[in-house]
N, CA and C of each residue as an Amber inpcrd file, in Angstrom:
protein
   402
  41.7340000  53.1230000  35.9520000  41.8730000  53.3810000  34.4250000
  41.6440000  54.8540000  34.4010000  42.0090000  55.6620000  33.7000000
  41.9800000  57.0370000  33.2990000  40.3310000  57.2680000  32.1190000
  40.4330000  58.7900000  32.2180000  39.2540000  59.1500000  31.2010000
  40.1220000  58.5560000  30.1270000  41.2200000  59.2280000  29.7790000
  41.9930000  58.8890000  28.6440000  42.3770000  57.6170000  28.0960000
  42.7360000  56.8440000  28.9860000  42.6160000  55.3150000  29.0780000
  41.7120000  54.8620000  27.9070000  40.2490000  55.1440000  28.8530000
  39.2770000  54.7250000  28.0240000  39.0620000  55.3090000  26.3710000
  39.3860000  56.5360000  26.4440000  39.3510000  57.0080000  24.9150000
  39.7480000  56.2620000  24.0470000  41.2350000  56.1990000  24.4760000
  42.0330000  55.2500000  23.7800000  41.7730000  53.9220000  23.3350000
  41.1300000  53.1220000  24.3390000  40.7410000  51.7420000  23.9920000
  39.8610000  52.1200000  23.5820000  38.5670000  52.8830000  23.5130000
  37.6840000  52.8910000  22.4840000  38.1710000  53.0430000  21.1320000
  39.0990000  54.1580000  20.6930000  39.6390000  54.1380000  19.7340000
  40.5920000  53.0430000  19.0490000  40.9780000  52.5210000  19.6660000
  41.8930000  51.1970000  19.3400000  40.7630000  50.2280000  19.1240000
  39.4920000  49.7630000  19.6360000  38.6740000  48.9460000  19.5260000
  37.9360000  49.2570000  18.1580000  37.8590000  50.5770000  17.4960000
  37.1710000  51.2400000  16.3610000  36.0460000  51.5630000  16.7680000
  35.8200000  52.3060000  17.9730000  34.4300000  53.0310000  18.2160000
  34.7350000  54.2770000  18.4480000  33.7770000  54.9840000  17.8140000
  33.9320000  56.3950000  18.1760000  32.9490000  57.1920000  18.8970000
  33.9210000  57.9350000  19.8240000  33.4500000  58.7280000  20.6590000
  33.1100000  59.9150000  20.6560000  31.8110000  60.5890000  20.4230000
  31.3950000  61.8280000  20.1280000  30.8960000  62.7900000  21.3980000
  31.3010000  64.0550000  21.7700000  30.9080000  64.9510000  22.7470000
  29.8150000  65.7210000  22.1210000  28.3250000  65.7510000  22.5270000
  27.4130000  66.2140000  21.8560000  26.6660000  67.0310000  22.6960000
  25.4890000  68.0350000  22.4320000  24.9320000  68.6260000  23.4090000
  23.8530000  67.6910000  23.2870000  23.7280000  66.7910000  24.4290000
  22.6620000  66.0930000  24.8110000  22.0070000  66.6460000  25.7160000
  20.5270000  66.7280000  25.6960000  19.3470000  67.0110000  26.3190000
  18.7420000  66.1170000  27.1540000  18.2780000  64.5860000  26.6760000
  17.6340000  64.0480000  27.6640000  18.0520000  63.1230000  27.8660000
  19.5980000  62.8230000  27.5900000  20.3110000  61.7380000  28.3390000
  21.7860000  62.2110000  28.5200000  22.4860000  61.6500000  29.4010000
  23.9230000  62.0640000  29.3630000  25.0040000  61.3560000  28.4370000
  24.6190000  59.9380000  28.0320000  25.2790000  59.1730000  27.5350000
  24.2990000  58.0660000  26.3140000  24.7450000  57.6650000  25.4920000
  24.2400000  56.5550000  24.5540000  24.7220000  55.8840000  23.5910000
  24.9810000  54.8470000  23.2430000  25.5790000  54.1010000  22.2640000
  24.4220000  53.2560000  21.2120000  25.1720000  53.6430000  20.3200000
  24.5480000  53.0260000  19.3590000  25.4760000  52.2450000  17.8980000
  24.7860000  51.2940000  17.2290000  25.5970000  50.6510000  16.1460000
  25.1120000  51.0810000  14.6730000  25.8840000  51.3350000  14.1540000
  25.6350000  51.7360000  12.4150000  26.8400000  51.2690000  11.6040000
  26.4480000  50.3300000  10.6800000  27.3610000  49.8690000   9.8160000
  28.7230000  49.0370000  10.5310000  28.0620000  48.2130000  11.2670000
  28.8900000  47.6900000  12.2390000  30.0390000  48.0770000  12.8250000
  29.7110000  49.4160000  13.4420000  30.5940000  49.9520000  13.8290000
  29.8220000  50.7040000  15.4210000  30.4720000  50.8970000  16.1560000
  29.9460000  51.5360000  17.4370000  30.2280000  52.7380000  17.8750000
  29.1360000  53.5100000  17.8810000  29.3920000  55.1080000  18.3960000
  28.6370000  55.5020000  19.9090000  29.5190000  56.0790000  20.6180000
  29.2090000  56.6500000  21.8810000  28.8580000  57.9630000  21.8100000
  27.6790000  58.6010000  22.3280000  27.5980000  59.6760000  22.3520000
  27.8510000  60.1260000  23.5960000  28.5170000  61.0160000  24.3270000
  28.4230000  61.6350000  25.8010000  28.0030000  63.2300000  25.8620000
  27.5270000  63.5880000  26.8560000  26.7600000  64.8310000  26.9350000
  28.3210000  65.8440000  26.8060000  28.4380000  66.7730000  26.7000000
  29.3230000  67.5640000  26.7690000  29.7750000  68.1520000  27.9040000
  28.7920000  68.1980000  28.8400000  28.7920000  69.2430000  30.2190000
  29.0040000  68.1720000  31.4660000  29.3890000  66.9900000  31.2350000
  29.7460000  65.9340000  32.1640000  31.1430000  65.9750000  33.1010000
  30.7810000  66.1030000  34.4640000  32.0630000  66.1730000  35.1420000
  33.0940000  64.6560000  35.0610000  34.2650000  65.0990000  35.1950000
  35.2400000  64.2420000  34.7910000  34.7220000  62.7710000  35.3680000
  34.4130000  62.5680000  36.6620000  34.1700000  61.2030000  37.1700000
  32.8250000  60.8940000  36.2200000  31.8730000  61.5600000  36.1930000
  30.6020000  61.3170000  35.3330000  31.3110000  60.6020000  33.9690000
  32.2770000  61.4480000  33.1130000  32.6880000  60.7580000  31.9960000
  33.3160000  59.7860000  31.6070000  34.1030000  59.2870000  32.9860000
  34.6520000  58.1280000  33.0040000  33.7810000  57.0410000  33.2140000
  32.8410000  57.2750000  34.2920000  31.7570000  55.8810000  34.4210000
  31.1520000  55.9390000  33.1530000  30.4500000  56.9240000  32.5450000
  29.5920000  56.6690000  31.3620000  30.2950000  56.2230000  30.6340000
  31.3550000  56.4960000  29.9760000  32.4900000  56.0660000  29.2280000
  32.6520000  54.9430000  29.0030000  33.0520000  54.1780000  30.6590000
  33.1520000  52.5840000  30.5020000  32.0330000  51.7470000  30.5180000
  30.7200000  52.6250000  30.8990000  29.3970000  51.8270000  30.7800000
  28.7840000  51.5610000  29.3930000  29.2290000  52.7310000  28.5060000
  29.0810000  52.7870000  27.3630000  29.9380000  51.5450000  26.5100000
  31.2190000  51.7560000  26.8320000  32.1190000  51.1150000  25.9940000
  31.4580000  49.4910000  26.4490000  30.8330000  49.3010000  27.7370000
  30.4480000  47.5620000  27.9610000  29.3800000  47.6000000  27.0900000
  28.6000000  48.3770000  26.7490000  27.6750000  47.8420000  25.7920000
  28.3960000  47.4970000  24.5270000  29.5370000  48.0390000  24.1070000
  30.2570000  47.8860000  22.7510000  30.7660000  46.4040000  22.5530000
  31.7550000  46.2020000  23.9310000  32.0760000  45.1080000  24.3560000
  31.3250000  43.6150000  24.2040000  29.8900000  43.9640000  24.5410000
  29.1770000  42.7840000  24.7140000  28.2940000  42.9430000  23.9870000
  28.2200000  43.6630000  23.0150000  27.4060000  44.0340000  21.6160000
  26.0180000  43.7900000  21.9480000  25.7460000  44.5090000  23.3750000
  24.6540000  44.8440000  24.0350000  23.8730000  46.1840000  24.3220000
  23.3860000  46.3320000  22.5080000  22.3140000  47.7900000  22.2450000
  20.8490000  47.2950000  22.2070000  20.3750000  48.1180000  22.0310000
  18.8720000  47.7480000  22.2860000  18.1580000  49.1540000  21.7060000
  16.7430000  48.8130000  21.1700000  16.3060000  49.9980000  20.8340000
  14.8940000  50.5960000  22.0380000  14.4230000  51.8750000  22.1600000
  13.6460000  52.1670000  23.0030000  12.4840000  51.0410000  23.2480000
  11.9180000  50.3980000  22.1510000  10.8790000  49.4760000  22.2640000
  11.1030000  48.1040000  22.7180000  12.4260000  47.4560000  22.9240000
  12.9060000  46.5770000  23.0940000  12.1380000  45.9440000  24.4870000
  12.0480000  44.7430000  24.4590000  11.5720000  44.2290000  25.7070000
  12.4270000  44.2320000  26.9150000  11.7220000  44.3130000  28.2310000
  12.5590000  44.6340000  29.6070000  13.7340000  43.4710000  29.8000000
  13.5300000  42.3650000  29.6010000  14.2170000  41.5180000  29.6550000
  15.8510000  41.7120000  28.6300000  15.6210000  42.4830000  27.4800000
  16.6650000  42.3720000  26.7980000  17.4390000  43.5440000  27.3510000
  16.7160000  44.6300000  27.7070000  17.2890000  45.8640000  28.3710000
  18.2300000  45.4280000  29.5030000  17.4380000  44.9200000  30.2590000
  17.9540000  44.7770000  31.8620000  19.1690000  43.8860000  31.6870000
  19.3880000  42.9050000  30.8150000  20.6200000  42.2650000  30.5870000
  21.4310000  42.9940000  29.7240000  21.3920000  43.6720000  28.8940000
  22.1820000  44.7050000  28.1990000  22.9310000  45.5900000  29.3940000
  21.8750000  46.2030000  29.8360000  22.5010000  46.8960000  31.3920000
  23.4230000  46.5640000  32.2810000  23.0770000  45.1320000  32.6140000
  23.8910000  44.3650000  33.7480000  25.0210000  44.2000000  32.8250000
  25.3220000  43.8690000  31.7840000  26.4360000  43.4860000  31.2910000
  27.3830000  44.7740000  31.2730000  26.5600000  46.1070000  30.7860000
  27.4220000  46.9060000  30.4760000  28.0460000  47.7100000  31.8010000
  27.2760000  47.4440000  32.9050000  27.4980000  47.8130000  34.3540000
  28.9170000  46.6030000  34.6120000  28.5290000  45.4520000  34.5070000
  29.7440000  44.3410000  34.7710000  30.9270000  45.1220000  33.9080000
  31.0090000  45.3110000  32.8880000  32.2880000  45.4450000  32.0750000
  32.9170000  46.8410000  32.9710000  31.8550000  47.8400000  33.0950000
  32.5850000  49.0360000  33.8940000  33.3160000  48.8400000  35.0310000
  32.5870000  47.7920000  35.8530000  33.0870000  47.3980000  37.2390000
  34.3990000  47.0740000  37.1380000  34.5490000  45.9890000  36.0900000
  35.8770000  45.4320000  36.1930000  36.9550000  46.1660000  35.4450000
  36.8470000  46.9390000  34.7440000  37.6740000  48.1670000  34.0700000
  38.0070000  48.8950000  34.9460000  37.2010000  49.4470000  36.1390000
  37.6720000  50.7500000  36.8290000  37.7910000  50.5060000  38.1350000
  37.4910000  49.5400000  38.5360000  37.3620000  48.9690000  39.7740000
  37.3950000  47.3220000  40.0850000  38.3310000  46.9780000  39.4120000
  38.9140000  45.3380000  39.5740000  38.7800000  44.6010000  40.7470000
  38.0710000  43.3570000  40.7090000  38.4470000  42.6510000  42.4900000
  39.5160000  42.7130000  42.9260000  40.6320000  42.7800000  42.0640000
  42.4210000  42.6050000  42.3480000  42.4710000  43.7420000  43.0990000
  42.3410000  44.7880000  42.4570000  42.6430000  46.2750000  42.8780000
  41.8480000  46.4300000  44.2590000  40.5770000  45.9690000  44.4900000
  39.8820000  46.4350000  45.5140000  40.8860000  45.5340000  46.8490000
  41.1720000  44.2250000  46.5070000  41.5350000  43.4100000  47.6860000
  43.1290000  44.4610000  47.7400000  43.5570000  44.8900000  47.1890000
  44.8230000  45.3710000  47.0220000  44.8440000  46.8670000  48.3150000
  43.3980000  47.4440000  47.7040000  43.0530000  48.8820000  48.6300000
  42.8200000  48.2390000  50.1130000  42.3860000  47.0750000  50.0900000
  42.0330000  46.9330000  51.1760000  43.0140000  46.2270000  52.3140000
  44.2180000  45.6060000  51.8150000  45.5590000  45.0920000  52.0830000
  46.3870000  46.3820000  52.3970000  45.9540000  47.5030000  51.8060000
  46.5220000  48.9360000  52.2340000  46.0610000  49.6500000  53.1310000
  44.9320000  48.9850000  53.7650000  44.1340000  49.8080000  54.9920000
  43.0010000  50.7420000  54.5940000  42.5070000  50.8630000  52.6210000
  41.6240000  51.8080000  52.2790000  40.3390000  50.6160000  52.3130000
  39.4620000  50.9450000  53.0100000  38.3870000  49.9790000  53.1490000
  37.1680000  50.3810000  53.2600000  36.8250000  51.9830000  53.2970000
  35.2820000  52.2510000  53.3290000  34.8090000  52.4200000  51.6560000
  33.9040000  52.7130000  51.2630000  33.8230000  52.9110000  50.1400000
  34.0090000  54.2100000  49.5760000  33.5660000  55.2270000  50.4540000
  34.3740000  56.4290000  50.1700000  35.8690000  56.5230000  49.8220000
  36.4170000  56.2470000  50.6360000  37.7030000  56.0130000  50.3890000
  38.1840000  55.2200000  49.0300000  37.8830000  54.5000000  48.6900000
  37.6540000  53.4540000  47.7760000  37.6650000  54.4790000  46.3220000
  36.1510000  55.1180000  46.1070000  35.8740000  55.8220000  45.6600000
  36.7520000  57.0480000  45.2550000  37.1270000  57.3860000  46.1350000
  38.3810000  58.2600000  46.3830000  39.8260000  57.9470000  45.3800000
  40.1590000  56.7650000  45.6710000  41.3070000  56.0230000  45.1650000
  41.0490000  55.9310000  43.6280000  40.0970000  55.2770000  43.1500000
  39.8770000  55.0640000  41.8870000  39.0890000  55.9120000  41.2750000
  38.6760000  57.2190000  41.6630000  38.5910000  58.4730000  41.3350000
  37.0040000  58.2120000  40.3210000  36.1650000  57.4810000  41.1600000
  35.0110000  57.0500000  40.7380000  33.9880000  57.7170000  42.1960000
  32.4610000  57.7230000  41.3950000  31.7960000  58.1320000  42.7220000
  31.7530000  57.1930000  43.7520000  31.0910000  57.5490000  45.0730000
  30.7430000  56.7900000  45.6510000  29.5350000  56.0250000  45.3320000
  28.7450000  56.3210000  44.5780000  27.4140000  55.4860000  44.2230000
  28.1620000  54.2210000  43.2510000  28.8150000  54.6780000  42.4210000
  29.7020000  53.7750000  41.5000000  30.0760000  53.0650000  42.2920000
  30.9400000  52.9580000  43.2060000  32.0490000  52.6590000  44.1010000
  30.8560000  51.3900000  45.0190000  29.8450000  51.8180000  45.5800000
  28.6400000  51.1110000  46.3530000  28.2620000  50.1460000  45.6140000
  27.8130000  50.4820000  44.2480000  27.5010000  49.1040000  43.2250000
  28.3820000  48.1420000  42.9950000  29.2780000  48.5320000  42.4170000
  30.6660000  47.6180000  42.1730000  30.5530000  46.5980000  43.0760000
  31.1680000  47.2250000  44.4130000  30.8130000  46.3800000  45.7390000
  30.1630000  45.5880000  45.7430000  28.7050000  46.1670000  45.6560000
  27.4820000  45.0530000  45.6300000  27.5980000  44.1350000  44.6720000
  27.8640000  44.5050000  43.5610000  28.1670000  43.5290000  42.4780000
  28.8900000  42.3600000  42.6120000  30.1140000  42.6280000  43.1330000
  31.1240000  41.7270000  43.6830000  30.6380000  40.7390000  44.7160000
  29.8340000  41.3400000  45.9330000  29.1860000  40.5310000  46.7850000
  28.5860000  39.6900000  46.3570000  27.8420000  39.7990000  45.6230000
  26.4150000  38.8740000  45.0680000  26.8470000  37.8910000  44.1760000
  28.2870000  38.1020000  43.2940000  28.4410000  37.0490000  43.0090000
  29.5150000  36.1820000  43.5720000  30.0180000  36.8500000  44.2840000
  30.7660000  35.6140000  45.3400000  29.3940000  34.7510000  46.3350000
  28.5490000  35.6310000  46.2360000  27.5150000  34.7170000  47.2470000
  26.7710000  33.6520000  46.0910000  27.1390000  33.6130000  44.8860000
  26.2510000  32.4280000  44.0870000  27.0600000  31.3870000  43.8620000
C-alpha cells in the first residue's frame, strides 16, 4: 500500500489528515464531533509517513484513542490494535508468503520490497510469529 493509497483511504473513511509543524511527536490522532483527525509532522520521510499514517489509521479503524491520563492498559491495548492494523495493511501475511515463495526471505529484503523500515518489518514478522504460536 502506498502513501497515496493510505491518504485516499483516510479520506474515503471521512478521516482528515493534517500535515503540521509538530514538535513533541511525529503523529497523533484525535476524535472530535464523531470524526477522526490525524496530525502528521511535515518533516517525515516517505517511509515514516507511510508507517505512521497506517498506525494512526489503525487508531481510527479500531476506535482506539486515549488521553495522556489514561491507564497503561488502555494505552497498550490501543497501541497494539493500531500496530496490528498497520501490519495487515502494509505487510500482510499473504504478501509475506508470496515474498518467501519468490526468494525474498530476509527482513531487510522484505522491508525494501514493501517500502517500509527494517524495524517495522521486524516488528510485523514478530507479531505474525507470536500469533501463530498462540
